[in-house]
C-alpha positions as CSV (number, residue, x, y, z in Angstrom):
1,M,0.0,0.0,0.0
2,K,2.9,2.3,0.8
3,Y,4.4,1.9,-2.7
4,M,0.9,2.3,-4.3
5,K,0.5,5.7,-2.6
6,Q,4.0,6.7,-3.8
7,F,3.1,5.6,-7.3
8,M,-0.1,7.6,-7.3
9,L,1.7,10.7,-6.0
10,L,4.3,10.4,-8.8
11,A,1.5,10.0,-11.4
12,V,-0.1,13.3,-10.2
13,L,3.2,15.1,-10.3
14,L,3.9,13.8,-13.8
15,A,0.5,14.9,-14.9
16,V,1.1,18.4,-13.6
17,C,4.5,18.6,-15.4
18,I,3.0,17.7,-18.8
19,V,0.3,20.3,-18.6
20,P,2.2,22.7,-20.9
21,V,2.7,19.9,-23.5
22,Q,-1.0,19.3,-23.8
23,L,-1.8,23.0,-24.0
24,F,-1.5,23.0,-27.8
25,G,-2.3,19.3,-28.4
26,Q,-6.1,19.6,-28.8
27,A,-8.2,20.2,-31.9
28,S,-9.2,23.8,-32.6
29,D,-12.8,24.7,-31.8
30,T,-12.4,28.0,-33.8
31,L,-14.0,29.1,-37.1
32,T,-12.3,32.1,-38.8
33,V,-14.9,34.4,-40.3
34,T,-14.3,37.0,-43.0
35,A,-16.6,39.9,-44.0
36,G,-18.1,40.5,-47.5
37,G,-19.9,37.2,-48.0
38,N,-22.8,35.9,-46.1
39,D,-24.3,37.9,-43.2
40,L,-22.9,37.0,-39.8
41,N,-26.2,35.6,-38.6
42,T,-26.3,33.2,-41.6
43,I,-22.7,32.0,-40.9
44,I,-23.0,31.5,-37.1
45,E,-26.5,30.0,-37.1
46,G,-25.7,27.8,-40.1
47,D,-22.5,26.5,-38.4
48,T,-24.0,23.1,-37.3
49,L,-23.2,19.4,-37.6
50,A,-25.5,16.8,-39.1
51,D,-27.3,16.3,-35.8
52,G,-28.0,20.0,-35.4
53,T,-25.4,20.7,-32.7
54,R,-23.0,23.6,-33.1
55,A,-19.9,22.8,-35.1
56,H,-17.7,25.5,-33.5
57,H,-18.0,27.5,-30.3
58,V,-15.4,30.2,-31.1
59,Y,-15.7,32.6,-34.0
60,K,-12.7,34.7,-34.9
61,L,-13.5,37.9,-36.9
62,V,-10.5,39.0,-38.9
63,T,-11.7,41.5,-41.5
64,L,-10.8,45.2,-40.8
65,D,-11.4,46.9,-44.2
66,K,-15.2,46.4,-44.4
67,T,-17.9,45.7,-41.8
68,Y,-19.6,42.5,-41.0
69,K,-23.4,42.7,-41.6
70,F,-26.3,41.1,-39.8
71,S,-29.8,40.8,-41.3
72,G,-31.4,39.1,-38.3
73,A,-30.7,38.1,-34.7
74,I,-28.1,35.5,-34.0
75,T,-29.8,33.2,-31.6
76,V,-27.4,31.1,-29.5
77,G,-28.5,28.4,-27.1
78,D,-25.0,27.0,-26.1
79,N,-21.6,28.3,-25.3
80,I,-20.2,30.9,-27.7
81,T,-17.1,33.1,-28.0
82,V,-16.8,35.8,-30.6
83,I,-13.4,37.4,-30.8
84,G,-12.1,40.2,-33.1
85,V,-8.5,40.2,-34.3
86,V,-7.4,43.9,-34.0
87,D,-4.9,45.7,-36.1
88,P,-1.7,45.3,-34.2
89,T,-0.6,48.9,-35.1
90,T,-3.7,51.0,-34.7
91,G,-5.8,48.7,-32.4
92,R,-8.8,48.9,-34.8
93,P,-11.3,46.1,-34.1
94,P,-13.6,44.4,-36.6
95,C,-17.0,46.1,-36.9
96,I,-20.5,44.6,-37.0
97,Q,-23.5,46.6,-38.3
98,P,-27.1,45.9,-39.4
99,A,-28.0,45.5,-43.0
100,V,-31.1,47.2,-44.5
101,L,-33.8,44.5,-45.2
102,E,-35.8,44.3,-48.4
103,D,-38.8,46.0,-46.8
104,G,-36.5,48.9,-45.7
105,S,-36.6,47.9,-42.1
106,I,-33.5,47.4,-39.9
107,P,-33.0,44.4,-37.6
108,G,-33.0,45.3,-33.9
109,T,-31.3,42.6,-31.8
110,L,-27.8,41.4,-32.8
111,F,-27.1,38.5,-30.4
112,N,-29.9,36.7,-28.5
113,L,-28.5,34.4,-25.8
114,N,-31.2,31.9,-24.8
115,G,-29.3,28.9,-23.5
116,A,-29.6,28.4,-19.7
117,N,-26.4,27.6,-17.9
118,T,-24.1,28.7,-20.8
119,N,-21.2,31.0,-21.2
120,A,-20.9,33.8,-23.8
121,T,-17.8,35.9,-24.4
122,F,-17.3,38.9,-26.8
123,K,-13.9,40.5,-27.2
124,N,-12.3,43.2,-29.4
125,L,-15.5,44.0,-31.4
126,Y,-17.1,47.2,-32.6
127,F,-20.9,46.9,-32.3
128,L,-22.5,49.6,-34.4
129,A,-26.2,50.2,-34.3
130,L,-26.4,52.3,-37.5
131,A,-27.2,50.4,-40.7
132,T,-25.7,50.8,-44.1
133,N,-28.3,53.6,-44.8
134,N,-27.1,55.5,-41.7
135,T,-30.3,54.9,-39.6
136,A,-30.8,52.8,-36.6
137,N,-33.6,50.6,-35.2
138,G,-35.0,52.6,-32.3
139,G,-35.5,49.3,-30.4
140,G,-32.1,48.0,-31.1
141,I,-30.2,45.8,-28.6
142,A,-26.7,44.6,-29.2
143,I,-26.7,41.6,-26.8
144,Q,-29.9,40.3,-25.3
145,V,-29.8,37.6,-22.5
146,T,-33.1,35.7,-22.2
147,A,-32.3,32.6,-20.2
148,N,-31.3,31.7,-16.7
149,N,-27.8,31.4,-15.3
150,I,-25.9,32.8,-18.3
151,R,-22.5,34.1,-17.8
152,L,-21.7,37.0,-20.1
153,T,-18.2,38.4,-20.5
154,V,-17.6,41.5,-22.7
155,D,-14.1,42.9,-22.9
156,K,-12.6,45.7,-25.0
157,C,-15.7,46.2,-27.1
158,I,-17.3,49.4,-28.5
159,F,-21.0,49.9,-28.5
160,D,-22.0,52.8,-30.7
161,G,-25.4,54.4,-31.2
162,W,-27.6,51.7,-29.6
163,Q,-30.9,53.5,-28.8
164,T,-32.4,51.0,-26.4
165,F,-29.7,49.0,-24.7
166,A,-26.2,47.8,-25.4
167,I,-26.9,44.8,-23.1
168,G,-30.4,43.8,-22.0
169,Y,-31.5,40.8,-19.9
170,N,-34.5,39.1,-18.3
171,G,-33.0,35.8,-17.3
172,Q,-32.8,34.7,-13.7
173,W,-29.4,34.8,-11.8
174,D,-27.3,35.8,-14.8
175,D,-23.7,37.0,-14.4
176,F,-22.2,40.0,-16.2
177,F,-18.5,40.9,-16.5
178,I,-18.1,44.1,-18.6
179,T,-14.5,45.3,-18.8
180,H,-12.6,48.0,-20.7
181,C,-15.5,48.7,-23.1
182,N,-16.6,52.0,-24.7
183,F,-20.3,53.0,-24.9
184,R,-20.9,56.1,-27.0
185,N,-23.9,58.1,-28.2
186,M,-26.6,55.9,-26.9
187,V,-29.4,58.3,-27.2
188,H,-33.0,57.6,-28.2
189,P,-34.6,60.6,-30.0
190,N,-37.7,60.9,-27.8
191,Q,-37.4,58.3,-25.0
192,W,-35.1,59.6,-22.4
193,Y,-35.2,56.7,-20.0
194,I,-33.6,54.3,-22.6
195,G,-30.3,54.4,-24.4
196,E,-28.7,52.4,-21.6
197,V,-25.5,50.4,-21.2
198,I,-26.9,47.4,-19.3
199,R,-30.5,46.9,-18.2
200,N,-32.6,44.4,-16.4
201,M,-35.4,44.7,-19.0
202,W,-39.1,45.2,-18.3
203,P,-41.2,43.7,-16.9
204,G,-37.9,43.6,-15.0
205,T,-38.6,40.7,-12.6
206,A,-35.2,39.0,-13.0
207,Y,-32.9,38.5,-10.1
208,T,-29.2,39.2,-10.9
209,D,-26.3,37.2,-9.6
210,T,-23.2,39.3,-10.3
211,M,-22.8,42.5,-12.3
212,S,-19.2,43.6,-12.5
213,M,-18.2,46.7,-14.6
214,V,-14.5,47.6,-14.6
215,G,-12.6,50.1,-16.6
216,N,-15.3,51.2,-19.0
217,T,-16.1,54.6,-20.6
218,M,-19.7,55.7,-21.1
219,L,-19.9,58.9,-23.2
220,A,-23.3,60.5,-24.0
221,V,-25.8,58.0,-22.6
222,N,-29.4,58.8,-22.1
223,G,-30.3,56.4,-19.4
224,Y,-28.3,54.2,-17.0
225,A,-24.7,53.1,-17.1
226,A,-25.7,50.2,-14.8
227,C,-29.3,49.1,-14.2
228,P,-29.7,45.8,-12.5
229,V,-33.0,47.1,-11.1
230,T,-32.3,46.1,-7.6
231,K,-36.0,46.2,-6.8
232,Y,-35.6,42.5,-7.7
233,Y,-32.3,41.7,-5.8
234,T,-28.7,41.5,-7.0
235,S,-26.2,39.3,-5.2
236,Y,-23.2,41.4,-6.0
237,F,-22.6,44.6,-7.8
238,E,-19.2,46.3,-8.5
239,F,-18.6,49.5,-10.5
240,L,-14.9,50.2,-10.5
241,D,-12.6,52.6,-12.5
242,N,-15.3,53.6,-14.9
243,K,-15.8,57.0,-16.6
244,V,-19.5,58.1,-16.9
245,L,-19.4,61.2,-19.0
246,Y,-22.8,62.9,-19.5
247,T,-26.0,61.0,-18.9
248,F,-29.5,62.5,-19.3
249,K,-30.9,60.4,-16.4
250,N,-29.3,58.9,-13.2
251,P,-26.2,56.9,-14.1
252,M,-27.1,53.9,-11.9
253,F,-30.3,52.2,-10.7
254,I,-29.0,50.2,-7.7
255,F,-30.9,51.4,-4.7
256,N,-31.4,48.0,-3.1
257,V,-27.9,46.6,-3.4
258,T,-26.7,44.5,-0.5
259,N,-23.1,43.8,-1.4
260,A,-21.5,46.4,-3.6
261,K,-18.3,48.4,-4.5
262,I,-18.5,51.7,-6.3
263,N,-15.0,52.9,-6.3
264,N,-12.5,55.0,-8.3
265,N,-15.0,56.2,-10.9
266,V,-15.5,59.6,-12.6
267,F,-19.0,60.9,-12.9
268,Y,-19.1,64.0,-15.1
269,G,-22.2,65.9,-16.2
270,T,-24.5,63.0,-15.1
271,Y,-28.2,63.3,-14.4
272,A,-28.1,66.3,-16.8
273,G,-31.8,66.1,-17.6
274,G,-32.8,66.4,-14.0
275,V,-36.2,65.2,-12.7
276,S,-39.4,66.8,-13.8
277,H,-42.5,67.3,-11.7
278,A,-44.1,64.3,-13.6
279,E,-41.2,62.1,-12.7
280,N,-41.1,63.2,-9.0
281,P,-40.9,60.8,-7.2
282,W,-41.9,57.9,-9.5
283,W,-39.0,55.8,-10.8
284,D,-36.0,57.6,-9.5
285,N,-37.2,57.4,-5.9
286,L,-39.2,54.3,-6.3
287,W,-40.1,53.3,-2.7
288,S,-39.2,56.2,-0.5
289,P,-40.0,59.6,-1.9
290,D,-37.3,62.2,-1.3
291,T,-37.1,65.8,-2.3
292,T,-33.5,65.3,-3.5
293,Y,-31.9,63.1,-6.2
294,G,-28.3,61.7,-6.2
295,V,-25.8,60.1,-8.4
296,I,-25.5,57.6,-5.5
297,S,-29.0,56.7,-4.3
298,L,-29.7,53.8,-1.9
299,D,-32.8,52.8,0.0
300,S,-33.7,50.3,2.7
301,L,-34.5,46.7,1.6
302,N,-38.0,45.5,1.0
303,L,-39.1,42.3,2.8
304,D,-38.6,39.9,-0.1
305,N,-35.0,41.1,-0.7
306,A,-34.2,41.0,3.0
307,K,-35.3,37.3,3.1
308,I,-33.2,36.4,0.0
309,F,-30.2,38.2,1.4
310,C,-30.4,36.6,4.8
311,P,-32.2,33.3,4.3
312,A,-31.2,31.8,7.7
313,D,-33.1,34.6,9.4
314,S,-36.0,34.8,7.0
315,S,-38.6,33.8,9.6
316,S,-37.4,36.3,12.2
317,P,-39.7,39.2,12.9
318,N,-36.5,41.4,12.8
319,I,-35.4,40.1,9.4
320,R,-35.3,43.6,7.8
321,S,-33.1,45.1,10.5
322,I,-30.9,42.0,10.4
323,A,-30.5,42.3,6.7
324,E,-29.8,46.1,6.8
325,A,-27.0,45.5,9.3
326,A,-25.5,42.8,7.0
327,R,-25.3,45.1,3.9
328,T,-21.8,46.0,2.8
329,V,-21.6,48.9,0.3
330,E,-18.4,50.8,-0.4
331,V,-18.4,54.1,-2.2
332,K,-14.8,55.3,-2.3
333,N,-12.5,57.6,-4.2
334,N,-14.9,58.7,-6.8
335,T,-14.7,62.1,-8.6
336,Y,-18.0,63.8,-9.6
337,F,-18.5,67.1,-11.3
338,W,-21.0,69.2,-13.3
339,P,-19.5,71.8,-15.6
340,K,-20.5,75.5,-15.1
341,A,-22.2,75.6,-18.5
342,L,-24.6,72.9,-17.4
343,T,-25.3,74.3,-14.0
344,D,-25.9,77.7,-15.5
345,F,-28.3,76.2,-18.0
346,W,-30.3,74.5,-15.2
347,T,-30.4,77.8,-13.2
348,A,-31.6,79.8,-16.3
349,W,-34.2,77.1,-17.2
350,N,-35.7,77.0,-13.7
351,D,-35.7,80.8,-13.4
352,T,-38.1,81.1,-16.4
353,A,-39.9,77.7,-16.4
354,T,-43.1,77.0,-14.5
355,S,-44.5,73.5,-15.0
356,T,-41.4,72.4,-16.9
357,S,-38.9,73.2,-14.1
358,V,-36.7,70.4,-12.9
359,L,-35.0,69.1,-9.7
360,T,-31.3,68.7,-10.3
361,A,-29.0,66.1,-8.8
362,T,-26.3,66.1,-6.1
363,W,-23.7,63.5,-5.3
364,M,-25.9,61.7,-2.7
365,N,-29.5,62.4,-2.0
366,E,-30.6,63.1,1.6
367,R,-31.9,59.6,2.3
368,T,-28.6,58.0,1.1
369,T,-26.5,60.5,3.1
370,A,-28.4,59.6,6.2
371,M,-28.0,55.9,5.7
372,F,-24.2,56.1,5.4
373,A,-24.1,58.3,8.6
374,N,-26.2,55.8,10.6
375,K,-23.7,53.2,11.7
376,T,-26.1,51.6,14.1
377,T,-28.5,50.5,11.4
378,W,-26.0,50.3,8.5
379,P,-22.5,49.5,9.9
380,G,-21.4,48.1,6.5
381,L,-22.1,51.3,4.5
382,V,-18.8,53.0,4.0
383,E,-17.9,56.1,1.9
384,S,-14.7,58.0,1.8
385,G,-12.5,60.0,-0.6
386,N,-15.2,61.1,-2.9
387,V,-14.5,64.6,-4.3
388,N,-16.3,67.2,-6.3
389,A,-13.6,68.2,-8.7
390,D,-13.1,68.8,-12.4
391,P,-11.2,65.8,-13.8
392,G,-9.7,68.1,-16.4
393,F,-10.1,66.1,-19.6
394,M,-13.6,67.0,-20.8
395,S,-13.2,70.7,-21.8
396,A,-12.4,69.8,-25.4
397,L,-15.7,67.8,-25.7
398,D,-18.0,70.0,-23.7
399,N,-19.1,72.4,-26.3
400,D,-20.0,69.8,-29.0
401,I,-21.9,67.7,-26.5
402,L,-23.9,70.6,-24.9
403,N,-24.6,72.6,-28.1
404,G,-24.5,70.1,-30.9
405,T,-22.8,70.0,-34.3
406,T,-24.8,69.4,-37.4
407,G,-27.9,67.6,-38.7
408,N,-30.0,66.0,-36.0
409,D,-27.2,66.3,-33.4
410,V,-28.8,69.3,-31.7
411,G,-26.8,69.0,-28.5
412,L,-27.8,68.2,-24.9
413,F,-29.3,71.6,-24.2
414,E,-31.7,71.6,-27.1
415,Y,-32.6,67.9,-26.5
416,F,-33.4,68.9,-22.9
417,R,-35.7,71.6,-24.1
418,Q,-37.5,69.3,-26.5
419,I,-37.9,66.5,-23.8
420,R,-39.1,68.9,-21.1
421,T,-41.6,70.6,-23.4
422,G,-42.9,67.4,-25.1
423,T,-41.7,68.3,-28.6
424,A,-38.9,65.7,-29.0
425,A,-39.2,63.7,-32.2
426,T,-36.0,62.8,-34.2
427,D,-33.2,64.8,-32.8
428,V,-30.3,63.4,-30.7
429,W,-27.2,64.6,-28.8
430,G,-23.8,63.2,-28.3
431,Y,-20.2,63.6,-29.4
432,S,-19.0,63.2,-33.0
433,M,-21.8,61.1,-34.1
434,T,-20.9,58.2,-36.4
435,Q,-22.0,58.8,-40.0
436,V,-22.2,55.7,-42.4
437,S,-21.4,56.5,-46.0
438,G,-22.8,53.4,-47.5
439,D,-19.6,52.6,-49.4
440,A,-18.8,48.9,-49.7
441,D,-15.5,49.3,-47.9
442,W,-16.8,51.8,-45.3
443,V,-15.6,51.3,-41.7
444,P,-16.1,53.6,-38.7
445,T,-13.6,56.4,-37.9
446,W,-10.6,55.0,-36.0
447,P,-9.3,55.9,-33.5
448,L,-12.6,57.0,-31.9
449,P,-13.0,60.7,-32.3
450,E,-12.9,61.3,-28.5
451,M,-9.4,59.7,-28.4
452,A,-7.8,62.6,-30.2
453,P,-8.7,65.8,-28.2
454,T,-8.6,64.2,-24.7
455,P,-7.0,61.4,-22.7
456,V,-10.4,60.2,-21.6
457,I,-9.9,56.9,-23.5
458,D,-6.2,56.8,-23.2
459,D,-6.4,56.8,-19.4
460,L,-8.0,53.3,-19.7
461,K,-4.9,52.0,-21.6
462,P,-2.2,51.1,-19.0
463,A,1.5,51.4,-19.7
464,V,3.1,48.5,-21.4
465,P,4.1,46.0,-18.7
466,S,7.8,45.3,-18.2
467,S,7.5,41.5,-17.8
468,F,5.4,38.5,-18.6
469,S,3.5,37.2,-15.5
470,L,0.5,35.4,-14.2
471,S,-1.0,36.4,-10.8
472,E,-2.3,34.1,-8.2
473,V,-6.0,33.2,-8.6
474,Y,-8.3,35.1,-6.3
475,P,-10.1,34.1,-4.2
476,N,-8.4,30.9,-3.6
477,P,-9.9,28.5,-2.6
478,F,-13.0,29.6,-4.6
479,N,-16.6,28.5,-5.2
480,P,-17.6,28.6,-8.0
481,S,-16.2,31.9,-9.5
482,A,-12.7,33.3,-9.4
483,N,-10.5,35.8,-11.1
484,I,-7.0,35.8,-12.6
485,E,-4.8,38.6,-13.8
486,Y,-1.9,38.4,-16.2
487,Q,0.4,40.8,-18.0
488,L,2.2,40.6,-21.3
489,S,5.3,42.6,-22.0
490,E,5.1,41.9,-25.8
491,A,2.3,41.2,-28.3
492,G,1.8,37.7,-29.6
493,I,-0.4,34.6,-29.8
494,T,-1.6,33.8,-26.3
495,N,-3.3,30.9,-24.6
496,L,-4.9,30.7,-21.2
497,G,-6.6,27.6,-19.9
498,I,-7.6,25.6,-16.9
499,Y,-6.3,22.0,-16.4
500,N,-7.1,19.2,-14.0
501,V,-4.5,17.2,-12.1
502,L,-4.3,14.7,-15.0
503,G,-3.1,17.4,-17.3
504,R,-6.3,17.7,-19.3
505,R,-7.6,21.0,-20.3
506,V,-11.1,21.5,-18.9
507,M,-11.7,25.1,-19.7
508,T,-10.3,27.5,-22.3
509,L,-10.1,31.2,-21.3
510,V,-8.0,32.5,-24.2
511,D,-7.7,30.4,-27.3
512,N,-4.7,31.0,-29.5
513,E,-5.6,34.7,-29.6
514,Y,-3.4,37.6,-30.6
515,K,-2.9,39.8,-27.6
516,A,-1.2,43.2,-27.4
517,A,1.3,44.0,-24.6
518,N,-1.0,45.0,-21.7
519,K,-2.5,43.9,-18.4
520,Y,-5.6,41.6,-18.5
521,R,-8.1,40.4,-16.0
522,V,-10.3,37.2,-16.6
523,S,-13.2,35.9,-14.6
524,F,-14.4,32.4,-14.8
525,N,-17.0,30.1,-13.3
526,M,-16.6,26.4,-12.5
527,N,-20.0,25.7,-11.2
528,N,-20.3,22.5,-13.3
529,F,-16.9,21.1,-12.1
530,P,-16.2,18.9,-9.1
531,S,-14.2,20.1,-6.1
532,G,-10.5,19.6,-6.4
533,V,-7.1,21.0,-7.4
534,Y,-6.8,22.7,-10.8
535,F,-4.1,24.7,-12.6
536,V,-4.2,27.8,-14.7
537,V,-1.7,27.8,-17.5
538,L,-0.7,31.0,-19.4
539,Q,1.5,30.6,-22.5
540,Q,2.7,33.2,-25.1
541,N,5.5,32.3,-27.5
542,S,8.3,30.8,-25.3
543,N,6.9,32.3,-22.0
544,K,4.8,30.1,-19.8
545,S,3.4,30.3,-16.2
546,I,1.3,28.0,-14.1
547,K,-0.7,28.7,-11.0
548,K,-2.5,26.3,-8.7
549,M,-6.0,26.8,-7.4
550,M,-8.6,24.9,-5.3
551,L,-12.3,24.6,-6.1
552,L,-14.0,23.9,-2.8
553,K,-17.8,23.4,-2.9
């Protein structure tokens, strides 16, 4: 028995040692797709085997000199990854835009994810809402999640001009990891509560597992940058290192969060449309009417959410106070600012308006301020380091955003007038609106126009790392989700995978993908895997690194 145990230990050690050998020894699950032929929906939905199952699960988009077209929704019921191969010099990603249908209409939804318990990943893509005739579907949604327990990862993507939502969902307990993306000019011409980055869609009865948004830029967005509609409970919410630059309505709808971090963000010119008499209190102060409105707005839990949050105490008559004491919400080191041109406009409007006057926002409304100050009831609510200061990088964009440029881009001030007087119809506001020429080889302006006059986007591009490295997994042990960070000191084909103790790859995180020199963060979920020891393996060219982790259920 002694020798048998030694033999088994040796076998495990050998298996660990051969992990790097097997890293490239498996058949590719990737289909390379070029633009200019069939529409993207025809290609992906038609990529099936004889039994109807999907032939590939990874689609690599490589064309940069023309756009990919879609003529209908791409409905996906299983795991899918769509990756764009960017220009190594300029960083331009492949672009997807709607085609004009024979009846003159424009398809609305691009991706519809309807497979429960599946994973979907989108990286390095430009999602454009404008069709080849330079018009958009007013109900357009780039990515729609319609099933339960879907894990959606979106990294380094651009969402341009989506008038309803960039990402919408109504599945139960879905997870969202949105990192280093740019959302621009998401403005509906006459519906000021839509044009949102991510939204729990009406009827809005979905519970949310995790919503993580890190390192994104939202520029000229009508509605919410983050809207899990916490009326229906969200397990975990984090909003870190984002830049929210002009919104018409409140940038977040998160008032019932129980476990959240809102740190190191910039909020500039948000809630610019204020709150009208008809909207007061209504949606923005849904349960507890307040006379003030804030960028950060929380409320006490309702009974249902308190029971979900603290199930062990759900039968206690004190469940709501127990749950409030257990909430942990950080709001730290954020910068918020409203430019003088905007505050002067509000003042002038309210000085002359009667029924159309508006309430304007502060950093925290009175109710939220009182909650953070009450350490007896809410010991876990912590705020610090938040400052009202001009970040200094928006002055080159302010005039165009506030006053408009040409065509139906009338600027935020005129759009405000139209909305508040009930005359809004077809005009929009934003910064350097994309204009589609209709040429066969047309592609969007690159770099993005806002990259040139200001470091607003460049700030999200870290300096090139000096070394190749893979961090420790965190948390570790974990159940069932974890994170891993790695950095590349040079560009090249990169692979990142998870292996079991037998040296078999059980999950692919980066599949033979060209990566620029940069820092990266990947989240993964191993809910369907047994407890045990696993290894994360990173390899690029001759560089290789392995980290051990423990899944403990």
